[in-house]
MIGU-873939 format. One record per residue (C-alpha): x, y, z; residue number from 1. Coordinates in steps of 0.05 Angstrom, whole numbers, plus 32768, in hexadecimal, padded with zeros to 4 digits. Layout:
BEGIN
  east  north    up  num
     X      Y     Z  NUM
...
***
This chain:
BEGIN
  east  north    up  num
  8000   8000  8000    1
  801E   8043  7FEC    2
  802B   807A  801F    3
  7FFD   80AA  7FFA    4
  7FC3   8079  7FFC    5
  7FCE   806D  8046    6
  7FD0   80B8  8055    7
  7F90   80C2  802E    8
  7F6D   808C  8057    9
  7F85   80AB  8097   10
  7F73   80F2  8084   11
  7F28   80F0  8095   12
  7F2F   80CA  80D7   13
  7F69   80F7  80EB   14
  7F40   8135  80DC   15
  7F06   811B  8105   16
  7F36   8109  813E   17
  7F52   8150  813B   18
  7F0C   816D  8140   19
  7EFB   8141  817C   20
  7F3B   8154  81A1   21
  7F37   819E  8190   22
  7EEE   81A5  81A6   23
  7EFF   8184  81E9   24
  7F29   81C1  81FA   25
  7EF7   81F4  81DF   26
  7EB3   81DD  81F9   27
  7EA5   8202  8239   28
  7E7A   81D2  8262   29
  7E60   818B  8269   30
  7E20   819F  8245   31
  7E47   81AE  8206   32
  7E71   816F  820E   33
  7E30   8147  8212   34
  7E14   8167  81D2   35
  7E56   8159  81AF   36
  7E53   8110  81C6   37
  7E0D   810C  81A7   38
  7E2A   8127  8166   39
  7E61   80F2  8167   40
  7E2E   80BA  8174   41
  7DFF   80D2  813D   42
  7E3A   80DB  810C   43
  7E51   8093  811A   44
  7E0B   8079  810A   45
  7E06   80A5  80CC   46
  7E49   808D  80B1   47
  7E2D   8047  80AE   48
  7DED   805F  808C   49
  7E17   8088  805B   50
  7E3D   804A  8047   51
  7DFA   802B  8035   52
  7DDA   8068  8014   53
  7E13   8093  7FFB   54
  7E42   805D  7FE2   55
  7E14   8022  7FD3   56
  7DD7   804A  7FBE   57
  7DA6   8023  7FE9   58
  7D70   8048  8010   59
  7D5E   8036  8057   60
  7D25   8057  807D   61
  7D27   8027  80B7   62
  7D6F   802E  80D0   63
  7D58   8045  8114   64
  7D41   7FFD  811E   65
  7D89   7FE7  8122   66
  7D99   8022  814E   67
  7D62   800C  817D   68
  7D7D   7FC4  817E   69
  7DC0   7FDD  8196   70
  7DA1   800C  81C9   71
  7D73   7FD8  81E7   72
  7DAA   7FA3  81E8   73
  7DD1   7FCB  821C   74
  7D90   7FD6  8243   75
  7D70   7F91  8241   76
  7DAC   7F62  8244   77
  7DCB   7F7E  8284   78
  7D87   7F87  82A6   79
  7D69   7F44  8294   80
  7DA6   7F16  828C   81
  7DDE   7F38  82B2   82
  7E09   7F44  8275   83
  7E40   7F78  827B   84
  7E2C   7FB8  8255   85
  7E6A   7FB4  8228   86
  7E5A   7F6C  8215   87
  7E11   7F81  820C   88
  7E27   7FB7  81DB   89
  7E4F   7F84  81B4   90
  7E14   7F54  81B5   91
  7DE7   7F8C  819B   92
  7E15   7F98  8160   93
  7E17   7F4E  8151   94
  7DCB   7F47  8156   95
  7DC1   7F84  812A   96
  7DF1   7F68  80F6   97
  7DCE   7F24  80F8   98
  7D89   7F44  80F1   99
  7DA3   7F6F  80B7  100
  7DBE   7F30  8096  101
  7D7B   7F0C  809C  102
  7D50   7F47  8089  103
  7D7F   7F61  8053  104
  7D7F   7F21  8029  105
  7D36   7F29  8012  106
  7D2C   7F75  8015  107
  7D6C   7F89  7FF2  108
  7D51   7F68  7FB3  109
  7D22   7FA4  7FB0  110
  7D35   7FE7  7F92  111
  7D23   8030  7F99  112
  7CE4   8041  7FC0  113
  7CD3   7FF7  7FC8  114
  7D13   7FEE  7FF0  115
  7D05   802D  8017  116
  7CC0   8014  802B  117
  7CDB   7FD0  803E  118
  7D10   7FEE  806C  119
  7CDB   801C  8088  120
  7CB1   7FE0  809A  121
  7CEC   7FBF  80BD  122
  7CF8   7FFD  80E7  123
  7CAF   8003  80FB  124
  7CAF   7FB9  810E  125
  7CEA   7FC1  813C  126
  7CCC   7FFF  815C  127
  7C8A   7FDB  8167  128
  7CAC   7F9F  8186  129
  7CD2   7FCB  81B6  130
  7C93   7FF1  81CA  131
  7C66   7FB4  81D2  132
  7C95   7F85  81F7  133
  7C91   7FAC  8238  134
  7CA4   7F70  8263  135
  7CE9   7F72  8243  136
  7CF5   7FB9  822A  137
  7CCB   7FE4  8259  138
  7C9A   7FF4  8220  139
  7C8D   803C  820B  140
  7CAA   8057  824C  141
  7CEE   803A  823D  142
  7D1F   801C  8270  143
  7D5E   8030  8295  144
  7DA3   801B  827C  145
  7DD6   7FFE  82AD  146
  7E14   802A  82B4  147
  7E52   800B  8297  148
  7E8C   7FF9  82C6  149
  7ED1   7FE7  82AE  150
  7F04   7FCA  82DF  151
  7EDF   7FEA  8319  152
  7EDA   802E  82F7  153
  7E94   8046  82E9  154
  7E91   8066  82A4  155
  7E6A   80A7  82AD  156
  7E6D   80F1  82A0  157
  7E65   811B  8262  158
  7EB0   8122  8258  159
  7EBB   80D7  825B  160
  7E85   80C8  8229  161
  7E9E   8100  81FD  162
  7EE0   80DD  81F5  163
  7EC2   8097  81EE  164
  7E90   80AC  81B8  165
  7EC6   80D6  8195  166
  7EF5   809A  8194  167
  7EBE   806E  8178  168
  7EB0   80A1  8142  169
  7EF9   80A4  812D  170
  7EFD   8058  812B  171
  7EBC   8054  8104  172
  7ED5   8088  80D2  173
  7F17   8063  80C9  174
  7EF3   8021  80BC  175
  7EC4   8043  808A  176
  7EFC   8065  8065  177
  7F22   8024  805E  178
  7EE4   8000  8048  179
  7ED6   8034  8012  180
  7F1D   802E  7FF9  181
  7F1A   7FE1  7FF7  182
  7F01   7FB5  7FBE  183
  7EBE   7FB1  7FE4  184
  7EB9   7FFD  7FE3  185
  7EC8   7FFF  7F98  186
  7E92   7FCB  7F8E  187
  7E61   7FF6  7FB6  188
  7E6F   8033  7F8B  189
  7E67   8009  7F4C  190
  7E22   7FF0  7F60  191
  7E0F   8037  7F75  192
  7E1A   804E  7F2D  193
  7DFA   8012  7F0C  194
  7DE9   7FCE  7F27  195
  7DE6   7FB1  7EE1  196
  7E2B   7FCA  7ED0  197
  7E46   7FB2  7F13  198
  7E29   7F6D  7F07  199
  7E47   7F6B  7EC1  200
  7E8B   7F7E  7EDF  201
  7E87   7F3F  7F0A  202
  7E71   7F5E  7F4C  203
  7E43   7F35  7F78  204
  7E0F   7F6C  7F80  205
  7DE3   7F47  7FB3  206
  7E1F   7F37  7FDF  207
  7E3A   7F7F  7FDC  208
  7DF6   7F9B  7FEF  209
  7DEE   7F6B  8029  210
  7E34   7F77  8042  211
  7E2C   7FC3  8046  212
  7DE6   7FBB  8064  213
  7E02   7F90  809D  214
  7E3C   7FC0  80A8  215
  7E0D   7FFC  80AB  216
  7DE1   7FD8  80DD  217
  7E1D   7FCA  810A  218
  7E2F   8014  8108  219
  7DE8   8026  811D  220
  7DE7   7FF3  8155  221
  7E29   800D  8171  222
  7E0E   8053  816E  223
  7DCE   803E  8191  224
  7DF3   8019  81C8  225
  7E21   8054  81D4  226
  7DE7   8085  81D9  227
  7DC1   8058  8209  228
  7DFF   8053  8236  229
  7E09   809F  8234  230
  7DC0   80AE  8246  231
  7DB8   8076  8278  232
  7D72   806D  825D  233
  7D52   8055  821C  234
  7D0D   805D  81FD  235
  7CEC   8043  81BD  236
  7CF9   8087  819E  237
  7D3F   806F  818D  238
  7D21   803E  815B  239
  7CE6   8066  8140  240
  7CD8   807D  80F9  241
  7CEA   80C6  8106  242
  7D2F   80B3  811E  243
  7D3A   808C  80DD  244
  7D26   80CA  80B6  245
  7D55   80F4  80E0  246
  7D8F   80C6  80D0  247
  7D80   80C8  8085  248
  7D7C   8114  8089  249
  7DC1   8117  80A9  250
  7DDD   80EE  806F  251
  7DBE   811B  803B  252
  7DCE   815D  805E  253
  7E17   814B  806A  254
  7E21   812B  8026  255
  7E15   80E6  800B  256
  7E55   80BF  8000  257
  7E7D   80EA  8031  258
  7E97   80D3  8074  259
  7EA4   811A  808A  260
  7E5E   812B  8070  261
  7E42   80F9  80A3  262
  7E62   8122  80DB  263
  7E49   8164  80BD  264
  7E02   814B  80B5  265
  7E00   8130  80FC  266
  7E1C   8171  8117  267
  7DE7   819A  80F3  268
  7DAB   8171  810C  269
  7DC5   8169  8153  270
  7DE1   81AE  8160  271
  7DAE   81DA  813B  272
  7D72   81C6  8165  273
  7D9A   81D8  81A3  274
  7DAB   821C  8185  275
  7D64   822A  816F  276
  7D43   821A  81B1  277
  7D43   8265  81C2  278
  7D10   8270  818A  279
  7CDD   8244  81AF  280
  7CA0   823B  8182  281
  7CC8   824A  8142  282
  7CFF   8218  8150  283
  7CE7   81E1  8121  284
  7CD3   8212  80EB  285
  7D18   8233  80EB  286
  7D3A   81EE  80EC  287
  7D12   81D9  80AF  288
  7D21   821B  808C  289
  7D6C   8215  8098  290
  7D6C   81CE  807E  291
  7D48   81E4  803F  292
  7D7A   821C  8034  293
  7DB5   81ED  803E  294
  7D9A   81BC  800B  295
  7D8A   81F3  7FD9  296
  7DCE   8214  7FDE  297
  7DF7   81D4  7FE9  298
  7DD2   81A2  7FBF  299
  7E04   8169  7FC5  300
  7E07   8170  8010  301
  7E32   819C  803C  302
  7E77   817B  8035  303
  7E75   8166  7FEB  304
  7E59   81AA  7FD6  305
  7E8E   81D1  7FFD  306
  7EC5   81A3  7FE3  307
  7EAE   81AE  7F9B  308
  7EAC   81F9  7FA7  309
  7EF2   81FA  7FC3  310
  7F0D   81D0  7F89  311
  7EED   81FE  7F56  312
  7F0F   823B  7F75  313
  7F54   821D  7F74  314
  7F80   823A  7F3D  315
***
């Protein structure tokens, strides 16, 4: 592997790591550290969804279902079976990957809005199961999440979770960048352009779709588990339809097919509502208006549009 290729693969994770470290010395209080941690967790989830949508060209409107699986794994397994929260988070990722494998085999044969509706149905099914099985999940009221303890040290505090979620984001970005640069990533980009051409070129389209679907589900489950541990409580809202739409919106706002765009989109939708709370009744209207302006001005998403603008201005 050439040095230039390696440096290119390290550039995006290194930039994200620099942002995480720099903000730690700038943010003035635990409140801001907590909001930043929420951005890192959302960005990690969105990176996985961006691999599916931005690189492979497959639409998912039920990705919050996998997020909910990860979140409830760290709530249910320690409470009901005494599993350590860290092992529960790992189990949640494995369960989400297995469910994605089983569900993805039939539904990924669909295309376009048919695939979107099928994934939407999956997300709704998971949300309903979580809400209805109150004996296990606490039902609509949710349930508490056991605090994680490592070697006698109780993991708690906004600053601690800031660094943990930031580290997970950097690792997730590094894995995604290497995946995109691998033969699997090239296969994903090929089927995004044309499934017929990709199949003619010898790419196993069904296998490539299923692989990225499983990977994106694992990303979502890790994000869900991390958020549940940060909050110490989990509700069915983590798996509902509106959360799926929010995740898709983050992908589109930041830029499809952009790892940095995943971070930008997550930052916009997590931070802006906090900024606009002072407008009270006009908060949601202003948020919608700003999102419309962003998409009109930066049609390819924030990061790809700004990158194209910079490249055009270079001599």
